[in-house]
C-alpha positions, 0 to 999 in steps of 0.5 A, spaced: 410 980 671 407 973 672 402 969 668 395 968 670 392 961 668 386 962 664 380 957 666 378 956 659 371 956 656 366 950 659 365 947 652 372 946 651 373 951 645 378 955 648 383 951 653 386 954 659 392 958 657 397 963 660 397 970 659 402 975 661 400 979 667 402 985 672 401 985 679 397 991 681 396 989 688 399 984 693 394 981 699 397 977 705 398 969 703 400 970 696 394 973 693 394 978 688 390 983 683 392 983 676 392 987 670 392 981 664 394 982 657 390 977 653 388 976 646 382 980 646 385 985 650 386 988 657 382 984 663 383 985 671 383 979 676 382 981 683 384 977 689 388 971 685 391 965 689 398 963 687 398 956 684 399 952 678 392 950 676 387 954 671 384 961 675 391 962 679 397 966 678 404 963 678 411 966 676 414 965 669 419 959 667 425 964 667 423 967 674 423 960 677 430 958 673 433 965 676 431 963 683 433 956 682 440 959 680 440 964 686 439 958 691 444 954 688 450 959 689 447 960 696 
């Protein structure tokens, strides 16, 4: 599970937001395809790059926190 960061609407009526997603395919270079669960239902995103900007995917905060704790123990 990861977040897909939506782009929002061009008119600003719908701001960018994070939706839970399942990775359905992995490509080289942190690029994935996703099944995204939005307010209006299921949608599919293909070849999405990893990043923190709208239109990208990223790990959920608890995943980032878990990784940081594991790195502290190492």
